[in-house]
N, C-alpha and C positions, 0 to 999 in steps of 0.2 A: 542911256539907261537911267531909269528913275532911281533916286536915292531917298532914303528915309529922312524926313524932316519932322521934328517935334514928335517922334515916335509914331509917325504916320507914313504910310507908303501906298500911293494909289497904283492900282493895277487894273487897266481897262475900266470897267464901271464899278469896281469894288475899292473901298478905302479900308486898308488893313491898319489897325492901330494896336500898339502894345501898351498895356496898362497892368502894372503889378504882376508881371510874369504871366499874363494871359493875353490872348489875341482876340480882338473884337473886329467885326466887319460891319460896314454900312455902305450906303450908296455913295459913289464918288461922282461929283459933277465938276466939270472944268470951270475955272474961274469966269470964263466968258459965257457960261450957261445963263440963258435969260428966263427960263421957266415957261416960255411960250411953246405950246404943242399944237393944238388945233382949236381955233376960236369957236365958241359955241354957235355964233351966227354964220359960220362958214358953210359953204354949200356942199355938205356931206350928209349921208344918211346918219340918223341918230345912232345906229349900231356901230358905225365907225368911231364916233365920238366916245361912246361907251367903251369900245374896245381899246382905245388909247389909254383911258384911265385904268381899265382892268389890267392891261399889260404892265403898266408901270407899277400898279399895286402888287401884282405877282412878283415883279422884280424886287420890290422893297421887301416883301415877305421872305423871298428866297435868300436875299443877301444879308438882311439885318440879323445879327447874332444874338441880340438880347431884346426883351420886350420893350425896354426903354428906348433903344435905338429904333425899333420898329415904329413906336408911337411918334417919335420925332420926325421920321421920314414920312409917315402918313399925314402928319400935320403940314409938312412941307408940300405934299401933293395937294391937299385940300386948299392951301393958300394959293399955290400956283394956278390951279384950275379955276378957282373962283375969282382971283384977282387979275391974272394976266390973260386968261382965256375966257373970262366972263361966263363960266358955266354956273347954273343955279346950284347953291349949296346942297339942296336936297338931292339933286341928280348926282353930284359928286359923292356925297355920303352914302347914298343907296348903292351906287356902283362899287364903291370900296367895300361896303358891308357884304354885298352878295359875292364879291370876289374872295374875300377872306373866309367867308362861311358859306360855301356853295351848298345848295340843296341837291340831293341826288335826284336827277330826273331820268325818266326812262327815255331811251333813244327816240328821237323825233320820228314819228311815222310820216311817211310821205303821203300827204293828204290828196294830192292830185296825180293823175296818171302822166301828165306832161309838165315839164318845167321849161320856161323860156327866160332869157336874160334880156333886159332892156336897159337903156342908159338911165342913170339917175338924174332927174330934173325936178327935184324938190317934191312938194306935195302932190303934184300931178302924177308922179310915179306911184305914190301910195294909192291914189284914186284908181289908177289903171290896175294895180295889183288887186285891190278889193273887187273891182268889177269882174276881172278875169276869174278870180276864185269863185265868186258867187254865181256868175252866169254861165261859165264854161268849164269850171273845175280845172283850170290851168293855173299852176303855181308860177310865181315870178321871183327871179333874183335880180339884183341891181348890179350894173357895171358902171365903171367910171366913163363918163361921156367925154367928148372932145374938149380939150382945153386949148388955150392960145398956144401953149408950148407944144402940144401935139401937132397943131396945125402948121406951125412955123418951122419946126426943126426937120432936119433930114431924117431919113429912115434909121440911120445909126447902124445899119448892117455893115459889117466889115467887107471890104472887097476881097476877092479870092486871094490876093497877095498879102492881105493883112491877117495877122493872128489875133484872136480875141484877147483883150487885155485881162490880166488876172483881177478877180474881184472876190470879196468875202475873205479878206486876209488881215493878219496882224502884221504891222510893219514897224521898222525902227529907223529913225532919221537922226543923223548926226549933224549938229549945227556947227557953224564956223566958230561960234563962241565956246565950243567945247561941251555943251550940253547935248543930251540925246533925248529923243521923244519916242515913246512907244504908243501906237494908236491902233485902232481897229476900224475897218470900213467894209461896208457891204457893196459899195460902189466900185467902179473900176479904179485900180490903184493909181493909174497915171493922173486921173482927175484930182484925187486927194493930194498927190504930191505937188501938183501945180498950185493948189490952194495954199499949201504950206510955203511954197516959194514966194507967193505974192503977199503973204502976211508978215 
């Protein structure tokens, strides 16, 4: 079980702090957090890169209990994405601004009668999307293409005798030193427990 240290208590991704009979909350990051999320030159659609920044911005907005803590956390995001992930500052700032102050948009009208899904292969996918919309009125969504990991790993389907491992859980591990650790994972629990054993 986590214990309070210096009037601070981490719980999942929230850091609860007592100050002068009041409680404030901010984002908690483990000491081993590197600030690396998704590199700007990685082979992902720009919407995915923007989505990571927007998701973390919404988390900061929902968790930070004061405007000062919100600004500290937003500066942390700006620094992490521009320094460790090499995103252009204008891209990061624009994404944060549009996430904090969204404009009300009318629901997107489906512009084409058909929508197809194709693997994302960089700028080629965007060219195909433009051609299909302009010439055939077919809309396109992108899907993740094959990766080395997909090609080399087994299907991962449990056999009939295997029960699926629990995933999406909060867990508590007691260490031989007497400390306990509370964590959260969306992956299979057994994989996360093995990682704890090897570290």
